[in-house]
C-alpha positions as CSV (number, residue, x, y, z in Angstrom):
1,M,-20.4,-9.1,6.7
2,D,-17.6,-11.2,8.1
3,I,-14.3,-9.8,6.7
4,A,-10.8,-11.0,7.3
5,V,-8.0,-8.4,7.0
6,V,-4.5,-9.9,6.4
7,G,-1.9,-7.5,7.8
8,G,-4.6,-5.8,9.9
9,T,-2.1,-4.4,12.4
10,G,0.0,-2.5,9.8
11,L,-0.1,1.1,8.8
12,L,-2.9,0.7,6.3
13,G,-4.5,-2.5,7.7
14,R,-5.5,-1.1,11.1
15,R,-7.2,1.8,9.4
16,V,-9.1,-0.6,7.2
17,V,-10.1,-2.6,10.3
18,A,-11.3,0.5,12.1
19,G,-13.3,1.6,9.0
20,L,-15.0,-1.7,8.6
21,R,-15.8,-2.0,12.3
22,S,-17.3,1.5,12.3
23,G,-19.6,0.3,9.5
24,G,-20.9,-2.6,11.6
25,H,-18.9,-5.4,10.0
26,A,-17.4,-8.3,11.9
27,V,-13.7,-8.1,11.3
28,R,-11.0,-10.7,11.9
29,V,-7.4,-9.3,12.1
30,L,-4.9,-11.7,10.6
31,S,-1.2,-11.1,11.2
32,R,1.9,-13.0,12.2
33,T,2.2,-11.5,15.7
34,G,-1.2,-9.9,16.3
35,P,-3.5,-10.7,19.3
36,E,-6.3,-12.3,17.2
37,H,-5.7,-14.7,14.4
38,R,-2.0,-15.5,14.0
39,V,-1.1,-16.6,10.4
40,D,2.1,-16.9,8.5
41,L,1.8,-16.4,4.8
42,T,5.3,-17.8,4.1
43,T,4.1,-21.2,5.4
44,G,0.3,-21.0,5.3
45,A,0.2,-21.7,9.1
46,G,-3.1,-20.6,10.6
47,L,-4.9,-19.7,7.4
48,A,-7.5,-22.4,7.3
49,R,-8.8,-21.7,10.8
50,A,-8.6,-17.9,10.4
51,L,-10.6,-17.9,7.2
52,D,-13.3,-20.4,8.2
53,G,-16.6,-18.6,7.6
54,A,-15.2,-15.4,6.2
55,A,-17.0,-13.8,3.3
56,V,-14.3,-11.3,2.2
57,V,-10.6,-11.2,2.6
58,V,-8.6,-8.0,2.4
59,D,-4.9,-8.6,1.8
60,A,-3.0,-5.6,3.2
61,S,0.1,-7.6,3.9
62,N,3.5,-6.2,3.2
63,R,7.1,-7.2,3.3
64,T,10.2,-5.0,3.2
65,G,13.8,-6.1,2.9
66,T,15.3,-8.0,0.0
67,S,13.4,-8.8,-3.2
68,A,13.5,-12.5,-2.2
69,A,11.8,-11.7,1.1
70,A,9.2,-9.6,-0.6
71,R,8.5,-12.3,-3.1
72,S,8.2,-15.0,-0.4
73,T,5.3,-13.1,1.2
74,L,3.7,-11.3,-1.7
75,V,3.8,-14.0,-4.3
76,G,4.2,-17.3,-2.4
77,G,2.0,-16.0,0.4
78,T,-0.7,-14.9,-1.9
79,A,-0.7,-18.4,-3.6
80,R,-1.3,-20.0,-0.1
81,L,-3.9,-17.4,0.8
82,L,-5.9,-17.9,-2.4
83,E,-5.8,-21.7,-1.9
84,A,-7.1,-21.3,1.6
85,E,-9.8,-18.9,0.5
86,A,-11.0,-21.3,-2.2
87,A,-11.3,-24.1,0.4
88,A,-13.2,-21.8,2.8
89,G,-15.6,-20.5,0.1
90,V,-14.5,-16.8,0.4
91,A,-16.6,-14.7,-2.0
92,H,-14.3,-11.7,-2.6
93,H,-10.6,-11.2,-2.4
94,V,-9.4,-7.6,-2.2
95,C,-5.7,-7.1,-3.0
96,V,-4.0,-3.9,-2.0
97,S,-1.3,-3.0,-4.5
98,I,0.6,-0.1,-6.0
99,V,-0.2,2.1,-8.9
100,N,1.7,1.0,-12.1
101,C,3.7,-1.7,-10.2
102,D,4.0,-3.5,-13.5
103,E,5.8,-0.5,-15.1
104,V,8.6,0.0,-12.4
105,P,11.6,-2.3,-12.9
106,L,12.4,-2.8,-9.3
107,G,12.3,-6.2,-7.4
108,Y,9.6,-5.2,-4.9
109,Y,7.3,-3.8,-7.7
110,R,7.9,-6.9,-9.8
111,A,6.7,-9.0,-6.8
112,K,3.6,-6.8,-6.5
113,A,2.9,-7.2,-10.2
114,D,3.2,-11.0,-9.9
115,Q,1.0,-10.9,-6.9
116,E,-1.7,-9.2,-9.0
117,R,-1.4,-11.8,-11.7
118,L,-2.0,-14.6,-9.2
119,V,-5.1,-12.8,-7.9
120,E,-6.4,-12.4,-11.4
121,R,-5.9,-16.1,-12.2
122,G,-7.3,-17.3,-8.9
123,R,-10.7,-19.0,-8.2
124,T,-11.9,-16.3,-5.8
125,P,-13.7,-13.3,-7.3
126,W,-11.4,-10.3,-6.8
127,T,-10.8,-6.6,-6.9
128,I,-7.4,-5.0,-6.9
129,V,-7.0,-1.6,-5.2
130,R,-3.9,0.2,-6.4
131,A,-2.6,3.1,-4.3
132,T,0.1,5.7,-4.9
133,Q,2.7,6.1,-2.2
134,F,1.5,7.0,1.3
135,H,2.6,10.2,2.8
136,E,4.3,8.3,5.6
137,F,6.3,6.2,3.1
138,V,7.5,9.3,1.2
139,A,8.7,10.9,4.4
140,A,10.2,7.8,6.0
141,S,11.8,6.2,2.9
142,F,12.7,9.1,0.6
143,L,13.2,12.1,2.9
144,A,14.1,11.3,6.5
145,P,17.0,8.7,6.4
146,L,19.8,11.2,5.5
147,K,18.7,14.0,7.8
148,R,21.4,13.3,10.3
149,L,24.1,13.5,7.6
150,G,23.1,17.0,6.7
151,V,22.0,16.1,3.1
152,H,19.0,14.9,1.3
153,A,19.6,12.6,-1.6
154,V,16.8,13.6,-3.9
155,P,16.3,11.3,-7.0
156,G,14.5,12.7,-10.0
157,A,11.0,11.3,-9.6
158,L,7.4,12.4,-9.9
159,L,5.2,11.2,-7.0
160,Q,1.5,11.7,-6.1
161,P,1.4,10.8,-2.4
162,V,-1.9,9.9,-0.8
163,D,-3.2,10.1,2.8
164,T,-3.2,6.6,4.3
165,S,-6.7,7.1,5.9
166,E,-8.1,8.0,2.5
167,A,-6.5,4.9,1.0
168,A,-8.1,2.9,3.8
169,D,-11.5,4.4,3.0
170,A,-11.1,3.3,-0.6
171,V,-10.3,-0.2,0.5
172,V,-13.3,-0.3,2.8
173,R,-15.5,0.9,0.0
174,V,-14.3,-1.9,-2.3
175,A,-14.4,-4.6,0.4
176,T,-18.1,-3.9,1.2
177,A,-19.1,-3.9,-2.5
178,E,-19.4,-6.7,-5.0
179,P,-16.1,-8.0,-6.6
180,T,-15.4,-6.3,-10.0
181,C,-12.6,-8.5,-11.2
182,G,-10.9,-5.2,-12.1
183,L,-8.8,-2.4,-10.8
184,V,-9.6,0.6,-8.5
185,E,-7.0,3.3,-8.1
186,I,-6.7,5.7,-5.1
187,T,-4.3,8.6,-5.6
188,G,-3.3,11.8,-3.9
189,P,-4.7,15.1,-5.1
190,R,-1.5,16.3,-6.9
191,A,1.7,15.1,-8.5
192,H,4.9,16.7,-7.3
193,E,8.6,16.4,-8.1
194,L,10.3,14.7,-5.3
195,G,12.5,17.8,-4.9
196,E,9.4,19.9,-4.1
197,L,8.3,17.3,-1.5
198,A,11.7,17.4,0.1
199,R,11.5,21.2,0.3
200,L,8.2,21.0,2.1
201,W,9.5,18.3,4.4
202,R,12.6,20.4,5.3
203,E,10.5,23.5,6.1
204,S,8.1,21.5,8.2
205,N,10.9,19.8,10.2
206,G,13.2,22.8,10.5
207,S,15.8,20.8,8.7
208,R,18.9,22.5,7.3
209,A,19.9,19.4,5.3
210,L,21.0,20.3,1.8
211,P,19.2,18.7,-1.2
212,L,21.5,16.6,-3.2
213,P,20.0,15.8,-6.7
214,V,20.6,12.2,-7.8
215,R,19.9,10.9,-11.2
216,V,18.7,7.3,-11.1
217,P,20.1,5.6,-14.2
218,G,18.5,3.2,-16.6
219,A,14.9,2.0,-17.0
220,L,14.1,2.7,-13.4
221,G,15.2,6.3,-13.6
222,R,13.2,6.8,-16.8
223,A,10.1,5.3,-15.2
224,L,10.3,7.5,-12.1
225,R,11.0,10.7,-14.0
226,A,8.2,10.0,-16.5
227,G,5.6,9.7,-13.6
228,A,5.1,5.9,-13.5
229,L,4.1,6.3,-9.9
230,T,1.3,8.8,-10.6
231,V,-2.2,8.7,-12.1
232,P,-2.7,11.5,-14.6
233,G,-6.1,13.1,-14.6
234,G,-8.6,12.2,-17.3
235,E,-6.8,9.2,-18.6
236,D,-8.7,6.0,-19.5
237,R,-6.5,3.4,-17.8
238,G,-8.9,0.4,-18.1
239,T,-9.7,0.6,-14.4
240,S,-13.0,0.3,-12.6
241,G,-12.5,3.7,-11.2
242,V,-10.0,6.3,-10.0
243,L,-10.5,7.8,-6.6
244,R,-8.6,10.9,-5.6
245,G,-7.8,11.9,-2.0
246,T,-7.9,15.5,-0.9
247,T,-5.2,15.7,1.7
248,T,-2.0,17.1,0.3
249,F,1.5,16.3,1.5
250,E,1.8,19.8,3.0
251,E,-1.4,19.4,4.9
252,W,-0.3,16.0,6.2
253,L,3.0,17.6,7.4
254,R,1.0,20.2,9.3
255,S,-1.1,17.6,10.9
256,R,2.1,15.8,12.1
257,R,3.3,19.0,13.8
258,S,0.0,19.1,15.7
259,A,0.4,15.4,16.7
260,P,4.2,15.0,17.4
261,N,3.8,11.5,18.8
262,A,2.0,10.2,15.7
263,E,3.6,7.4,13.8
264,H,6.2,8.3,11.3
265,R,7.4,5.2,9.6
266,A,6.9,3.2,6.4
267,P,4.5,0.2,6.5
268,T,6.3,-3.0,7.4
269,E,3.6,-5.4,8.5
270,T,4.5,-9.0,7.5
271,P,1.9,-11.7,8.2
């Protein structure tokens, strides 16, 4: 099968590419600066040529920074990508998204929710894969930044981090199956209070940073504390399926100690 992976050089994307290639599929890596097919979702440059003859498109693109920047890539870029797919006759669009992005009142999550709506209304048959936060994201975005200041700001939040490789396996499984026009969720094995994840991170890194509990106000804080970023077990969520990873955050931290040169940053690939 000929599969194009948008954002194929990013944290998740390159694992998806590796998984697809190991399964014998022909894979095109689409990114803004990559060595294969250079595309720019914010303008549509390169999309027509990159998608010519592709049967499946996996959109693992991402954009950090301001809400406007995220929306430019995730919403405007998705509209351009779907238009190019329709012209190329792509048979399946796989959108990588975030669990409960429509329930978290934050600019980036709103952009992801709007991205999903575009996919659902598009002409290309689709499947959306929603993941909980990757272990790398939890470590790099929530826990590491204040280490040098001697404190950890720990918002009240419930998280269910998932191993990136297990999330990639779920995307590969979806991309090589028929479109469902529905949701598949991939989650970590357990939900944790962020304070507990911070304790595990400090112990693993030998950090003496002091935890500083922070109460996030308003609707955002209520959503985070209520577990909007988790997938409770046994709940009928109207999805095509819930897949659960097996690698815990603690196990991931141990694996990082045995591979000290491994990557330790949040995904930032921006096609």
